[in-house]
Each structure stands twice: as C-alpha cells, then as structure tokens.
C-alpha positions in Angstrom: 8.7 -14.1 1.6 6.3 -11.0 1.4 3.4 -11.5 -0.9 3.5 -8.7 -3.3 -0.1 -8.5 -4.4 -2.3 -10.7 -2.1 -4.1 -8.5 0.4 -5.7 -11.5 2.1 -2.4 -13.3 2.7 -0.8 -9.9 4.0 -3.6 -9.7 6.5 -3.1 -13.2 7.9 0.7 -12.7 8.3 0.1 -9.2 9.8 -2.4 -10.6 12.3 -0.1 -13.4 13.5 2.8 -11.1 13.8 0.7 -8.5 15.7 -0.3 -11.1 18.4 3.3 -12.4 18.9 4.7 -8.9 18.9 2.3 -7.8 21.6 3.5 -10.6 23.9 7.1 -9.8 23.3 6.8 -6.1 23.7 5.0 -6.5 27.0 7.8 -8.6 28.3 10.3 -6.0 27.3 8.2 -3.3 28.8 8.2 -5.1 32.2 12.0 -5.4 32.1 12.7 -1.7 31.6 12.0 1.3 33.9 10.2 4.4 32.8 13.4 6.4 32.7 15.1 3.7 30.6 12.3 3.8 28.1 12.2 7.5 27.9 16.0 7.7 27.4 15.9 5.1 24.6 13.1 6.9 22.8 14.6 10.4 23.1 17.9 9.1 21.8 16.2 8.4 18.4 15.0 11.8 17.5 16.1 15.4 16.8 12.9 16.6 18.4 10.0 15.4 20.5 6.9 17.6 20.1 5.4 18.0 23.6 8.0 16.0 25.4 6.0 16.1 28.7 3.2 14.2 26.9 5.7 11.5 26.1 6.8 11.2 29.6 3.1 11.0 30.8 2.4 8.3 28.1 5.3 6.1 29.3 4.1 6.4 32.9 0.5 5.4 31.9 1.2 2.7 29.4 3.7 -0.2 29.6 3.6 -0.9 25.9 2.5 2.2 23.9 1.5 1.8 20.3 4.0 3.6 18.1 3.3 4.1 14.3 6.2 4.7 11.9 5.4 6.7 8.7 7.0 5.3 5.6 6.4 6.1 2.0 7.8 3.3 -0.3 10.7 4.3 -2.4 12.1 2.5 -5.5 15.6 3.8 -4.6 15.9 3.3 -0.9 18.7 5.2 0.8 20.3 4.4 4.1 18.2 6.9 6.0 15.1 4.9 5.0 16.8 1.6 5.4 19.6 1.6 8.1 18.3 4.5 10.3 14.7 3.2 10.2 16.0 -0.2 11.3 17.9 1.3 14.2 14.9 3.3 15.4 12.4 0.5 15.1 14.6 -1.9 17.0 15.1 0.8 19.7 11.4 1.3 20.0 10.9 -2.6 20.4 13.6 -2.6 23.1 11.8 0.3 24.9 8.6 -2.0 25.0 6.6 -0.2 22.4 4.2 -2.0 20.1 5.5 -1.0 16.7 3.5 -0.7 13.5 4.9 0.7 10.3 2.3 2.5 8.1 3.3 1.8 4.5 1.9 4.9 3.0 1.7 3.4 -0.5 -1.4 5.5 -1.5 0.7 8.7 -1.1 3.4 7.6 -3.6 1.0 8.4 -6.4 1.4 12.1 -5.6 5.1 12.2 -6.5 4.5 11.6 -10.3 7.3 9.0 -10.2 5.5 5.6 -10.3 2.0 6.7 -11.5 -1.2 5.3 -10.0 -0.5 1.7 -10.3 -0.9 0.5 -6.6 0.2 -3.0 -7.6 3.6 -1.6 -8.8 3.8 0.6 -5.7 3.1 -2.5 -3.5 6.0 -4.3 -5.2 8.2 -1.3 -4.3 7.1 -1.4 -0.7 7.9 -5.2 -0.5 11.3 -4.4 -1.7 11.7 -1.9 1.1 10.5 -4.5 3.6 13.0 -7.0 2.2 15.8 -4.4 2.7 14.8 -4.0 6.3 14.9 -7.7 6.8 18.4 -7.9 5.3 19.5 -5.0 7.5 18.4 -6.8 10.7 15.1 -5.1 11.5 13.1 -7.3 13.9 10.2 -7.7 11.6 8.7 -10.6 13.5 7.7 -8.2 16.1 6.5 -5.4 13.8 3.1 -5.0 12.3 3.0 -3.8 8.7 0.0 -1.7 7.8 -0.7 -0.8 4.2 -2.5 2.6 3.9 -4.3 1.6 0.7 -5.9 -1.4 2.5 -6.8 0.8 5.4 -8.6 3.3 3.1 -10.5 0.5 1.4 -11.6 -0.9 4.8 -12.2 2.3 6.7 -13.2 4.8 4.0 -16.3 5.8 6.0 -14.1 7.1 8.7 -11.2 8.4 6.7 -12.7 10.6 4.0 -15.2 12.5 6.2 -12.3 13.4 8.5 -10.0 14.5 5.6 -12.9 16.8 4.3 -13.5 18.1 7.8 -9.8 19.0 8.2 -9.8 20.8 4.8 -12.7 23.1 6.0 -10.4 24.3 8.9 -7.7 25.9 6.7 -7.3 28.2 3.8 -5.8 27.4 0.4 -2.8 29.7 1.2 -2.0 27.8 4.4 -2.3 24.4 2.7 0.1 25.5 0.0 2.9 25.7 2.6 2.8 22.0 3.1 3.1 20.9 -0.5 5.6 18.1 -0.9 7.7 19.6 -3.8 6.7 22.5 -6.0 9.7 22.1 -8.3 8.3 19.6 -10.8 5.5 22.0 -11.6 7.5 25.2 -11.9 7.1 28.3 -9.6 3.7 29.3 -10.8 1.6 26.2 -11.1 0.4 23.9 -8.4 -1.9 21.0 -9.1 -5.1 21.2 -7.0 -4.4 17.7 -5.6 -1.3 19.0 -3.8 -3.5 21.3 -1.8 -5.6 18.5 -0.4 -2.8 16.0 0.3 -1.9 17.6 3.6 -5.4 17.1 4.8 -5.4 13.5 3.7 -2.1 12.9 5.6 -3.4 14.5 8.8 -6.4 12.2 8.5 -4.2 9.3 8.0 -2.3 10.2 11.2 -5.4 10.7 13.3 -7.4 7.7 12.0 -5.0 5.2 13.5 -5.1 4.5 17.3 -1.5 5.6 17.9 0.0 6.7 21.1 3.1 8.0 19.3 4.2 8.6 15.7 7.8 8.6 14.4 8.5 10.8 11.3 11.5 12.3 9.7 12.2 16.1 10.2 10.9 16.9 6.7 7.4 16.0 8.0 7.5 18.4 10.9 5.0 20.9 9.3 2.5 18.1 8.7 2.7 16.8 12.2 2.3 20.3 13.7 -0.8 20.7 11.5 -2.2 17.5 12.9 -1.5 18.7 16.5 -3.0 22.1 15.7 -6.2 20.4 14.4 -6.4 18.4 17.5 -6.1 21.5 19.7 -8.7 23.3 17.5 -11.4 20.7 18.0 -10.4 20.0 21.6 -9.6 16.4 20.8 -8.9 14.5 23.9 -6.4 12.0 22.6 -3.4 13.5 20.8 -0.5 11.3 19.8 3.1 12.2 20.8 5.4 13.0 17.9 9.0 12.0 17.5 11.0 13.5 14.7 14.3 11.8 13.7 17.2 13.5 11.8 17.7 13.5 8.1 21.0 12.9 6.4 22.5 15.7 4.3 23.5 15.5 0.6 27.1 14.1 0.3 28.1 16.7 -2.3 29.3 20.2 -1.6 26.6 22.4 -3.0 23.2 20.7 -2.1 21.2 23.7 -3.4 22.4 23.2 -7.0 22.6 19.4 -7.1 20.6 17.4 -9.6 18.3 15.3 -7.4 18.7 12.5 -10.0 22.5 12.3 -9.4 23.0 9.0 -7.5 26.1 10.4 -5.9 24.2 12.7 -3.8 23.5 10.0 -1.2 24.2 6.3 -0.3 21.6 3.8 -1.3 20.9 0.4 0.3 21.7 -1.4 -3.0 25.1 0.4 -3.6 27.9 -2.1 -4.3 31.3 -1.5 -2.7 32.7 0.2 -5.7 29.8 2.7 -5.9 30.0 3.3 -2.1 33.8 3.9 -2.2 33.4 6.4 -5.1 30.7 8.4 -3.4 32.6 8.8 -0.1 35.8 9.7 -2.1 33.9 12.6 -3.8 32.0 13.6 -0.7 32.4 16.9 0.9 34.6 16.8 4.0 36.4 20.1 4.7 39.4 19.7 6.9 39.0 21.0 10.5 35.5 22.1 9.9 32.8 20.0 11.7 29.8 22.3 10.9 27.8 21.3 7.8 30.2 18.4 7.2 28.2 15.6 5.6 30.7 12.9 6.4 30.6 13.7 10.1 26.8 13.8 9.9 26.6 10.2 8.5 29.0 9.0 11.2 26.9 10.6 14.0 23.5 9.3 12.7 24.5 6.0 11.1 27.8 4.6 12.3 27.7 5.4 16.0 24.1 4.3 16.5 25.0 1.0 14.6 28.4 0.1 16.1 28.6 2.4 19.1 32.3 3.3 18.1 34.4 4.3 15.2 38.0 3.2 14.6 40.2 5.8 12.9 43.4 4.5 11.4 45.8 7.4 10.8 47.9 7.5 7.8 51.5 6.3 8.2 53.6 8.9 10.1 50.5 10.9 10.9 49.9 9.9 14.5 48.3 6.9 16.2 45.2 4.8 15.7 42.2 5.5 17.9 38.8 4.1 18.6 36.1 6.7 19.4 33.1 5.8 21.5 31.4 9.2 21.3 30.9 12.0 18.7 32.0 14.8 21.0 35.6 13.5 21.1 35.7 12.8 17.4 34.6 16.4 16.6 37.2 17.9 19.0 40.0 15.9 17.4 38.8 16.7 13.9 38.5 20.4 14.5 42.0 20.5 16.2 43.5 18.7 13.1 44.6 15.6 15.0 42.7 13.6 12.3 42.2 14.7 8.8 39.5 14.3 6.3 41.2 11.5 4.5 41.3 9.5 7.8 37.6 10.2 8.5 36.6 9.1 4.9 38.6 5.8 5.1 36.9 5.0 8.5 33.5 6.0 7.2 34.0 3.9 4.1 35.1 0.8 6.0 32.2 1.0 8.5 29.6 1.7 5.9 30.6 -1.2 3.7 30.5 -3.5 6.9 26.9 -2.3 7.5 25.7 -3.0 3.9 27.6 -6.2 3.3 24.8 -8.4 4.9 22.3 -6.5 2.6 24.4 -7.3 -0.5 24.8 -10.9 0.5 21.0 -11.4 1.1 20.2 -10.1 -2.3 23.0 -12.0 -4.1 21.6 -15.3 -2.8 17.9 -14.6 -3.1 16.3 -14.5 -6.5 12.9 -13.6 -5.1 14.3 -10.6 -3.3 16.2 -9.5 -6.5 12.9 -9.6 -8.4 11.4 -7.0 -6.0 14.1 -4.6 -6.9 12.6 -2.7 -9.7 14.2 0.7 -8.9 16.9 0.5 -11.7 14.3 -0.6 -14.2 12.1 2.4 -13.4 14.8 5.1 -13.4 14.6 6.1 -17.0 10.8 6.0 -16.9 10.7 8.0 -13.8 13.1 10.6 -15.2 11.1 10.9 -18.5 7.7 11.2 -16.7 9.1 13.9 -14.3 10.6 16.0 -17.0 7.5 15.8 -19.2 5.6 17.3 -16.4 8.2 20.1 -16.0 8.1 20.9 -19.8 4.3 21.1 -19.8 4.7 24.4 -18.0 5.0 27.0 -20.7 5.2 30.0 -18.3 8.8 29.7 -17.5 10.7 32.9 -16.9 12.9 32.6 -20.0 10.6 31.8 -23.0 13.5 30.5 -25.1 14.5 28.1 -22.4 12.0 25.4 -21.6 13.9 23.9 -18.6 16.9 24.8 -16.5 18.6 22.3 -14.3 21.9 22.4 -12.4 25.1 20.8 -13.7 28.0 19.4 -11.7 31.7 19.7 -12.5 34.5 17.7 -11.1 37.9 18.8 -9.8 39.4 18.5 -13.3 36.8 20.7 -14.8 35.0 17.9 -16.6 31.2 17.8 -16.6 29.6 14.9 -14.8 27.2 12.9 -17.0 23.5 13.4 -16.2 20.6 11.1 -16.7 18.9 13.4 -19.1 16.2 12.0 -21.4 17.4 11.7 -24.9 14.1 12.8 -26.4 14.3 16.1 -24.3 17.9 16.9 -25.1 17.1 20.1 -27.1 14.8 21.3 -24.3 17.1 21.1 -21.3 19.9 23.6 -20.4 22.4 22.7 -17.7 23.3 25.5 -15.1 26.6 25.6 -13.4 25.5 28.2 -10.8 26.4 31.1 -13.0 24.8 32.3 -16.3 23.2 29.5 -18.4 24.8 29.1 -21.8 23.8 27.2 -24.9 27.3 25.6 -25.2 26.5 23.6 -22.0 23.2 22.2 -23.2 22.7 18.5 -23.6 
C-alpha cells in the first residue's frame, strides 16, 4: 500500500522500484529493434514534436528515460486512468525507463483543494491506486513527487524558473494560463502568470530524454522547447503528446464542468456508466466529432484490440472489428447504427472498469484514499466564491452566469449549485438569461 504522508518511506520504495525497473527495461530494450520501439511510441500520441529527434534518441539509447506528467485529480477520469495505463505499459514494452512526475505542487493553482499538500498527496495516492487496479505495471515505474523534488533541489529549480520568466513578456505568459474562467474575463491572479515558467523549469530540471503530456499541455511544451533553442541548450527532451477525450454531451461549449455526466470516471459504477453512455451524443451516420467513436478509438481499441458489435434483432449480422477504419466506414454507411455502437461501447467500458470496482470493493485502505466525493461540495463552494468575488461582471445585476442543461423531455437537469449562493447564480440555456431559470 502506498504511504500517504511519509516522504522517507516513499523514497525507499521508489529507490527499490527504480533499480528493478532499470534491469527489466534494459531486457525489454534488447529484445526490440529500433523500428519496433519507434512504432510503439508513435502509436501512443497525437503528435511527436521533432520526430527526427525521437528517432535519433532511440538509435543512441537502448533504454531512454521517459517522464510522464501527471497532476493529481480527486475525480479521476478514464483519460487519466485507463489511457495513462495503456501508454505507460507501452513505453515499458518499448524498453523505456518510465518515471511518473506527480505534479502535486501544481494542484494548488486550481483553487480546488487549497494549499494542503498532505491532502493533495492523499489524492495522488488514490490516483496511483487506480492505476494499480487498472493494471499499470507499477513495479517497473518510478513515482516522483514534485513537492519532494522542489524541497531537495530548490537551489537548481527556482533560479531556472526566474531565468525563464526574464525571457518572456507578461502578455506572452498570459496565453498559457490554465483556466481564466474562475476569475472572470478581466481579472487574472499574478500567480497564473508565473506558473508557466515554473512548469517549464520542472520539465527541464529533470534528466529526461522524453516527456509524455496530453494535448492540452502543447503550448507549455513548445515554450520549453523555445527556451532551449533560445539559450542554445544542448540537451532537449523529445515531446510526445497524447490525445484527449471529448465531452460526452452534445454542446461541450455550454456544459457545466461540474456535471459528472460530461465524462466517464474511474469510480463510476455500472448504473452511472450506462446512464452516461445512454445520454451521450452519437449522431447516426456521422463519425466526425462523435464522442462515442472517439472513446472507442482511444480507449476500447488500444485496450482490447477489437470491438464486437451486436446488431439489433433483424438489423443485420454481428461483427467484430479489429480496426477503427472499417468501423467508421460501416457507421457512416448506416450498416451499424448509434444504438449498436452505444451498446458495444457500454459493454466494453464496463468490462474495463470491473477490475477497478472489484479492487476498491475489497480494499478498505484503497477506499479511504478516495476523498473525491467528500471534497466535491467544498470544491464547488470554493470555486464559486472566487467567481463571485469578481464585481466587474458585464451585467451588474447578475453576479454569475453558468450554462444549464435540458433533457429531451424539456426538463432541467439538476446542478450541483451551492445553496448559500442560490440567489447569486443564473443558469443560461444558450439563449437569453431569465430570472425564472435561476436557482
């Protein structure tokens, strides 16, 4: 079991794992050719920044050191849980020495958990337990906590972060801010301007041959590369960017980010999962911007290597697809409909998550790490307090406007609004905001 608070014990476990992992990855590297390793690594990502450098790296090093950036999350979705598991296991099979940087220090910026690193460490351990339940080969992975690294190597880290900040203007740094929404359109905390510099410093301080990020970190990784070019740095890490899963609902621009139906979480039970897929957006004969097909492409196929479609009675024949291309052709032609796809997606997704559910059902210590549900009301209240502190909203009489969702029957979905803020929040349905829809 992962120790939630003890840094010393975490270091001992990490050291032992690192030594064993080095031996195992070296053996894997010897078994695979350069072309095989390159193909495995490229299959993970949407984009590889400077692909030629990755080729050269694999020719020079049998077991390159690959860091995976991860910010702990109290509500872990399947992109963070299942997709990360698939990618890490692929890197291990390609002979990489894999280290996951648990960027716990950066979670303080999200105004979700606050500055309690002990609580954030607990959340990180919950995420690790999810990876363990999902089948990530953690015995061959080194877990590195950023907060520990900052304490041990502050003399290297902070001067680099300050040096990076001198190279860029305030305007250019504002482009990289994580999420301006909680502060309104006209207010941006000064801390948000400095965070990109800190993240670039965290990337460059570690002796990494390669980094794996999700696509939403592309701007930051390009900033790191630009800085390396600007100072003529000899060693520059290769960057792999993996895909992100879309929101399941139809209008992602107007979805309340607190709505749990927007995505699939690692802790979802079968009933919740089935409901989410039932209500998900899956337009018939349209493959473009179809979230169900995106989930199948980036989760189901990498996990199983196939997808079985069972047609409704009298609607054709059953078929097992081994590649996404043929599935898309049949879907766009109408050979299979959206109901068939949703049922296959639902069955496969439940099969993936069942070992995770079983692990947590039978493990009291693992259950204790799951504090996400306990924190949701606190997170929501803290977030909206920050929003309501902004008095310079466009409409003076309306302190906060958020989108509302309506189901097919015209009924309003319930939202997790904070009771104490009910008189200050107006829900917006995409048209004009009206007082009769306030909560």
